C-alpha positions in Angstrom: 65.9 167.9 105.5 67.1 171.4 105.9 69.8 172.5 103.6 72.0 175.6 103.4 73.6 176.3 100.1 73.5 172.6 99.1 75.0 171.4 102.3 73.5 170.2 105.5 73.1 172.8 108.3 75.6 172.3 111.1 72.8 171.4 113.6 71.6 168.6 111.2 75.2 167.4 110.8 75.7 167.2 114.6 72.5 165.2 115.0 73.7 162.7 112.4 77.0 162.3 114.2 75.2 161.7 117.5 73.0 159.1 115.8 76.0 157.3 114.4 77.8 157.4 117.8 74.7 156.0 119.5 74.7 153.0 117.1 78.4 152.2 117.5 78.8 150.8 121.0 77.4 147.4 120.2 79.4 147.3 116.9 82.5 148.2 119.0 81.8 145.4 121.4 81.3 142.9 118.6 84.5 144.0 116.9 86.6 143.8 120.1 85.3 140.3 120.9 85.8 139.1 117.4 89.5 140.3 117.4 90.1 138.9 120.8 88.6 135.4 120.1 90.2 135.3 116.6 93.7 136.1 118.1 93.2 133.6 120.9 92.5 130.8 118.3 95.5 131.9 116.2 93.4 132.7 113.2 94.1 135.3 110.6 91.2 137.3 109.2 91.5 135.4 106.0 91.4 132.0 107.8 88.3 133.0 109.8 86.6 134.5 106.8 87.2 131.2 104.9 85.9 129.2 107.9 82.7 131.3 108.0 82.1 131.6 104.3 82.4 135.4 104.6 84.5 137.8 102.4 87.7 138.8 104.2 87.2 142.5 103.4 83.7 142.4 104.9 85.1 140.6 108.0 87.8 143.2 108.3 85.2 146.0 108.1 83.2 144.4 110.9 86.3 144.2 113.1 86.8 147.9 112.5 83.1 148.6 113.5 82.5 150.0 110.0 79.7 147.6 108.9 76.3 146.7 110.2 76.0 143.0 110.4 73.0 140.7 110.2 72.1 138.2 112.9 72.8 135.4 110.4 76.3 136.6 109.9 76.9 136.9 113.6 75.9 133.3 113.9 78.2 132.3 111.0 81.2 134.1 112.7 80.3 132.6 116.1 80.3 129.1 114.5 83.7 129.9 112.9 85.1 131.0 116.3 83.4 128.0 118.0 81.5 130.1 120.5 77.8 130.9 121.2 76.7 134.0 119.2 75.8 135.9 122.4 79.4 135.8 123.4 80.3 138.1 120.6 77.9 140.7 121.9 78.8 140.5 125.6 80.5 143.5 127.0 83.2 142.1 129.4 
């Protein structure tokens, strides 16, 4: 990777930002659907995390689109929300 005085060149930094933005839309959809479904069921993040067997801070980071999430954890969250997993990834 090209470096300039120990830091990434601006062009390399811009490419990394674009890569991150390209990966976010599905995470944003997942986060939006999780928040909406959780609120509709009257669950706190802590209650949903307990129901799913997932750490609350991890669940919170998923709802903020900050974490990549495995298919297994999507299934666990879907089960906790009592929906099919594909509903969490659907862009309505």
